[in-house]
C-alpha positions as CSV (number, residue, x, y, z in Angstrom):
1,M,22.2,-2.3,-125.4
2,G,23.0,0.9,-123.9
3,L,26.0,2.6,-124.7
4,R,28.0,1.6,-121.9
5,G,27.1,-2.2,-122.8
6,Y,28.5,-1.8,-126.1
7,L,31.8,-0.1,-124.8
8,I,32.5,-3.4,-122.5
9,K,31.5,-5.4,-125.2
10,R,33.8,-3.8,-128.0
11,V,37.0,-3.8,-125.3
12,I,36.0,-7.3,-124.4
13,N,36.2,-8.3,-128.2
14,T,39.7,-5.9,-128.6
15,A,41.4,-7.6,-125.9
16,I,40.4,-11.0,-127.7
17,L,41.4,-9.7,-130.6
18,V,44.9,-8.7,-129.1
19,I,45.3,-11.9,-127.7
20,F,45.0,-13.5,-130.9
21,V,47.5,-11.3,-132.8
22,I,49.7,-12.3,-130.0
23,I,50.1,-15.7,-130.8
24,V,49.9,-15.9,-134.2
25,N,53.1,-13.4,-134.3
26,F,55.1,-15.7,-132.2
27,V,53.9,-18.6,-134.2
28,I,54.3,-17.1,-137.4
29,F,58.5,-16.3,-136.0
30,E,58.5,-19.5,-134.2
31,L,58.0,-21.8,-137.3
32,L,60.4,-19.3,-139.5
33,P,63.6,-21.9,-141.2
34,G,66.4,-22.3,-139.0
35,P,67.2,-24.5,-135.6
36,N,64.2,-23.9,-132.7
37,G,62.5,-21.3,-135.5
38,A,63.5,-17.8,-135.6
39,L,63.9,-17.1,-132.0
40,A,66.8,-18.9,-131.8
41,N,68.7,-16.5,-134.0
42,L,68.1,-13.6,-131.8
43,T,71.6,-13.3,-130.1
44,G,73.5,-14.4,-133.2
45,R,75.0,-10.7,-133.4
46,A,73.6,-9.5,-129.8
47,H,76.4,-6.9,-128.8
48,G,78.4,-7.1,-125.4
49,C,79.7,-9.6,-123.2
50,D,79.2,-13.6,-122.8
51,Q,77.1,-12.9,-119.9
52,C,75.0,-10.1,-121.3
53,V,74.2,-12.7,-124.0
54,K,72.9,-15.5,-121.6
55,N,70.8,-12.6,-119.9
56,L,69.2,-11.8,-123.1
57,Q,68.7,-15.5,-124.2
58,I,66.8,-16.1,-120.9
59,T,65.0,-12.3,-121.2
60,L,63.9,-13.5,-124.3
61,G,63.0,-17.3,-123.2
62,L,65.7,-18.8,-125.0
63,C,67.2,-20.6,-122.4
64,K,65.5,-21.5,-118.9
65,G,69.0,-20.9,-117.4
66,F,72.4,-22.5,-117.5
67,D,74.2,-26.0,-116.4
68,A,77.5,-26.4,-115.0
69,N,79.0,-26.5,-118.2
70,G,77.3,-23.1,-119.5
71,A,75.0,-25.0,-121.7
72,C,71.9,-23.6,-122.6
73,I,68.6,-25.7,-120.7
74,A,66.3,-25.1,-123.6
75,P,62.5,-24.1,-122.3
76,S,59.1,-25.9,-123.6
77,L,57.3,-24.4,-126.3
78,W,54.7,-22.9,-123.1
79,D,57.8,-21.4,-121.7
80,K,59.0,-19.5,-124.1
81,F,55.1,-18.4,-125.1
82,A,54.5,-17.2,-121.8
83,I,57.9,-15.1,-121.4
84,Y,57.0,-13.8,-124.9
85,F,53.5,-12.8,-124.4
86,K,54.5,-11.0,-121.0
87,N,57.1,-9.5,-123.1
88,M,54.9,-7.9,-125.7
89,L,52.1,-6.6,-123.0
90,T,54.9,-4.7,-121.6
91,F,56.3,-3.7,-124.8
92,Q,59.7,-5.7,-123.9
93,F,60.3,-6.0,-127.3
94,G,64.3,-7.2,-126.5
95,Q,67.3,-5.8,-128.3
96,S,67.8,-4.8,-131.9
97,Q,70.9,-6.8,-133.5
98,Q,71.6,-3.8,-135.8
99,S,72.1,-1.3,-133.2
100,G,72.4,-3.9,-129.9
101,N,70.2,-1.1,-128.3
102,P,66.5,-1.7,-126.8
103,V,63.9,-2.0,-129.9
104,L,61.8,0.6,-128.2
105,S,64.8,2.9,-127.5
106,D,65.8,2.7,-131.2
107,M,62.1,3.5,-132.2
108,I,61.7,6.6,-130.2
109,T,65.0,8.3,-129.2
110,T,66.4,8.0,-132.7
111,G,63.4,10.4,-134.2
112,R,62.4,7.5,-136.6
113,L,58.8,7.4,-134.7
114,W,58.4,11.2,-135.0
115,N,59.6,10.9,-138.7
116,T,57.2,8.5,-140.0
117,L,54.6,10.4,-137.9
118,T,55.4,13.4,-139.7
119,L,55.4,11.7,-143.0
120,L,52.4,9.7,-142.9
121,G,50.7,12.2,-140.7
122,T,50.9,15.0,-143.5
123,A,50.3,13.0,-146.5
124,T,47.4,11.3,-144.8
125,A,45.0,14.2,-143.6
126,V,46.3,16.0,-146.5
127,A,45.2,13.3,-148.4
128,L,41.6,12.9,-147.2
129,I,40.6,16.4,-147.2
130,I,41.6,16.6,-150.7
131,G,39.9,13.5,-151.7
132,I,37.0,14.1,-149.6
133,F,36.2,17.3,-150.9
134,L,37.0,16.6,-154.7
135,G,34.7,13.3,-154.1
136,V,31.7,15.8,-152.9
137,V,32.1,18.3,-155.9
138,V,32.5,15.2,-158.5
139,A,29.3,13.7,-156.7
140,A,27.4,16.9,-157.0
141,R,28.5,17.3,-160.9
142,R,28.7,13.8,-161.7
143,G,28.3,12.9,-165.5
144,T,30.2,15.9,-166.4
145,I,33.9,16.5,-168.4
146,F,34.9,17.6,-164.3
147,D,33.8,13.8,-163.0
148,S,35.4,12.0,-165.8
149,S,38.4,13.9,-165.4
150,M,38.7,13.9,-161.9
151,V,38.5,10.1,-161.5
152,T,40.7,9.4,-164.4
153,V,43.3,11.4,-162.4
154,S,42.3,9.8,-159.4
155,L,42.4,6.0,-160.7
156,T,46.1,7.0,-162.2
157,T,47.3,8.1,-159.5
158,F,45.9,5.3,-157.0
159,S,47.2,2.9,-159.4
160,L,50.5,3.9,-160.3
161,P,53.2,2.2,-157.8
162,T,54.8,4.6,-154.8
163,F,58.4,3.9,-156.3
164,F,57.4,5.0,-159.6
165,M,56.0,8.4,-158.5
166,G,58.4,8.8,-156.1
167,I,61.5,8.5,-158.9
168,I,59.8,11.0,-161.4
169,L,59.2,13.6,-158.8
170,I,62.7,13.4,-157.9
171,L,64.0,13.5,-161.5
172,V,61.6,16.4,-162.1
173,F,61.7,18.6,-159.1
174,A,65.1,17.5,-157.4
175,L,67.6,16.7,-160.5
176,W,66.1,19.1,-163.5
177,L,64.8,21.8,-161.2
178,G,67.0,21.3,-158.2
179,W,63.9,22.8,-156.0
180,F,63.9,20.4,-153.5
181,P,66.5,17.5,-151.9
182,S,66.2,14.2,-153.6
183,G,66.3,12.5,-150.2
184,G,67.2,12.4,-146.6
185,V,65.0,14.2,-143.7
186,T,67.8,16.8,-142.6
187,P,70.9,18.3,-144.3
188,S,74.4,16.7,-143.0
189,S,75.7,20.0,-142.5
190,W,73.1,19.9,-139.3
191,V,75.2,17.5,-137.7
192,L,78.2,20.6,-137.4
193,G,75.3,23.1,-135.6
194,T,71.8,23.3,-135.3
195,P,70.2,26.2,-137.3
196,P,68.0,29.1,-136.0
197,L,64.0,27.2,-135.2
198,L,62.2,29.1,-138.4
199,E,65.1,27.7,-140.4
200,Q,64.9,24.3,-139.3
201,I,60.8,24.2,-139.8
202,L,61.8,25.8,-143.3
203,T,64.3,23.0,-144.0
204,R,62.3,20.3,-142.7
205,M,59.6,21.3,-145.4
206,R,61.5,21.2,-148.1
207,Y,63.2,17.5,-147.3
208,L,59.1,16.8,-146.2
209,F,57.7,18.0,-149.7
210,L,58.1,15.0,-152.1
211,P,58.2,12.0,-149.7
212,A,54.5,13.6,-148.7
213,L,53.2,14.7,-151.9
214,T,54.2,10.9,-153.2
215,L,51.6,9.4,-150.9
216,T,49.2,12.4,-151.1
217,L,49.0,11.9,-154.6
218,F,48.7,7.6,-153.9
219,F,46.0,8.2,-151.1
220,Y,44.0,10.9,-152.3
221,G,42.5,8.8,-155.2
222,G,40.6,6.0,-153.2
223,N,39.2,8.9,-150.6
224,L,37.5,10.3,-153.5
225,L,35.9,7.5,-155.3
226,L,34.9,6.2,-151.8
227,T,33.3,9.9,-150.9
228,R,32.2,9.9,-154.8
229,A,30.3,6.9,-154.7
230,T,28.4,7.1,-150.9
231,M,27.2,10.8,-151.9
232,G,25.8,9.3,-155.0
233,E,23.3,7.1,-152.9
234,A,23.0,10.1,-150.5
235,L,21.9,12.5,-153.2
236,T,18.8,10.7,-153.8
237,E,17.5,10.5,-151.0
238,D,14.1,12.3,-150.3
239,Y,15.3,14.6,-147.7
240,I,18.1,16.1,-150.3
241,T,15.2,16.8,-152.3
242,T,13.6,18.5,-149.5
243,A,16.6,20.7,-148.6
244,R,16.8,21.9,-152.0
245,A,13.3,22.8,-151.8
246,K,13.5,24.6,-149.0
247,G,15.9,27.4,-150.8
248,L,19.1,25.6,-149.0
249,P,22.6,26.8,-150.4
250,E,24.2,24.0,-152.9
251,R,27.1,23.8,-150.1
252,T,25.0,23.6,-147.1
253,V,22.6,20.8,-148.9
254,L,26.3,18.9,-149.7
255,F,29.0,19.5,-147.1
256,K,25.8,19.8,-143.9
257,H,23.2,17.5,-145.1
258,A,24.5,14.6,-147.3
259,L,28.0,14.1,-146.4
260,K,27.0,13.9,-143.0
261,N,24.6,11.1,-144.0
262,A,27.0,9.3,-146.3
263,S,30.4,9.8,-143.4
264,L,30.1,6.3,-142.0
265,P,32.5,4.5,-144.6
266,I,34.7,7.4,-144.8
267,V,34.9,7.5,-141.4
268,T,35.5,3.8,-141.2
269,N,38.6,4.5,-144.2
270,A,39.9,7.8,-142.1
271,A,40.4,5.5,-139.1
272,L,42.1,2.6,-140.9
273,A,44.5,4.8,-142.7
274,F,45.1,6.6,-139.3
275,G,45.7,3.5,-137.7
276,G,48.4,2.1,-140.3
277,I,50.5,5.1,-139.9
278,L,53.1,3.5,-137.2
279,G,53.4,1.2,-139.8
280,G,55.4,3.3,-142.1
281,A,55.7,3.8,-145.8
282,I,58.4,1.1,-146.7
283,I,58.5,1.8,-150.2
284,T,58.7,5.6,-149.6
285,E,60.9,5.9,-147.0
286,T,63.4,3.8,-148.9
287,I,63.5,5.8,-152.3
288,F,63.4,9.2,-150.2
289,T,65.9,7.4,-147.8
290,W,63.5,8.9,-145.3
291,D,64.7,7.8,-141.8
292,G,61.1,6.6,-140.2
293,L,59.6,3.6,-139.1
294,G,59.2,1.8,-142.5
295,L,62.9,2.6,-143.7
296,W,64.1,1.1,-140.1
297,L,61.7,-2.0,-140.7
298,F,63.1,-2.7,-144.7
299,K,66.8,-2.6,-143.1
300,A,65.2,-5.2,-140.5
301,I,64.2,-7.5,-142.9
302,G,67.9,-7.8,-144.3
303,W,69.8,-8.4,-141.3
304,H,67.2,-10.8,-140.4
305,D,66.9,-8.4,-137.0
306,Y,63.7,-10.5,-135.7
307,P,63.0,-8.4,-132.4
308,V,62.7,-5.3,-134.4
309,M,59.9,-7.2,-136.9
310,Q,58.2,-8.9,-133.7
311,A,57.4,-5.4,-132.3
312,M,57.0,-3.9,-135.9
313,F,54.3,-6.2,-136.7
314,Y,52.7,-6.3,-133.1
315,I,52.7,-2.5,-133.2
316,I,51.1,-1.8,-136.6
317,A,48.4,-4.6,-135.3
318,L,47.8,-2.6,-132.3
319,C,46.9,0.1,-134.4
320,V,44.6,-0.9,-136.7
321,I,42.7,-2.7,-134.2
322,G,42.7,0.5,-131.9
323,A,41.5,2.3,-135.3
324,N,38.5,-0.4,-135.4
325,L,37.3,0.3,-132.0
326,V,37.6,4.4,-133.0
327,S,35.5,3.8,-135.5
328,D,33.0,2.0,-134.0
329,I,32.7,4.5,-131.2
330,V,32.3,7.4,-133.4
331,Y,29.4,6.0,-135.7
332,G,27.1,6.4,-132.9
333,M,28.3,10.3,-132.5
334,I,28.0,11.2,-135.8
335,D,25.0,8.8,-136.9
336,P,21.5,8.9,-133.5
337,R,20.3,6.2,-136.0
338,I,23.3,3.9,-135.2
339,K,21.9,1.5,-132.3
340,Y,24.3,-0.2,-129.8
341,E,23.8,-3.6,-130.4
């Protein structure tokens, strides 16, 4: 099978998986406790006039229409699923019960999406760079004190809960030393006026540092251990012995030859890490009151804000599915030995 056939097959499999995710997402919220499932409570705290509530009920498939007395004409389960399926494909997630605004609008225009992309993107990228680099180094020095100490530190940070590391960092760097703010995205004083661009960037970096450091410490250990394991196998291969016999620098042997051939599991791990970015970091964002998608989802759970939860679960699943598709395609670009079968 050629590249074109492989891509077509993967796209079809991805489409089937998306449909399956939509079905599961619908079933989960339909079976939640409550009259007629969780979807029946969507307009319980809806904002606006009675007609607005009725229009929302029709849009979300809760009612097919209303009789002469204004009573809701309940649709069948299939009718509700058909409307829900269309809404998911067109990203019409309904209105948030917290704000009364469209869910997609609350996600994008409020800055939550940008805040999460900034936090998770920075932490994930830095953790990948540090983890892969140190993984290569410790693999080359396997059995030494440096190897043992790096593995111990990475296992420790990878095992500690993020809320514990976050509280310790706040205690040390925010309360004791006063170097960084303990939480938030921007100062409250910005409401009165926006400072110059350079000051904005530096201030945002100060607010970003502690939550990004927390997630970096948590993420990098897994990357280090994975890289160390895959590199350990690659360094025993004959082509590595040949490369060293040719007199190539050790840096070239490690990063150009060994790492390239050991990178397939690392690529999958990196793709899944970036695929989960839009899921936010619920615990870390809550600890640092970082106004991102993770904190938004946490508040939605407390509010029983089902449109927000449905939208977030659906988008997270889409990102992970897309990340898997990208990693499968990148495989063949990295390693020509991969056959498209």
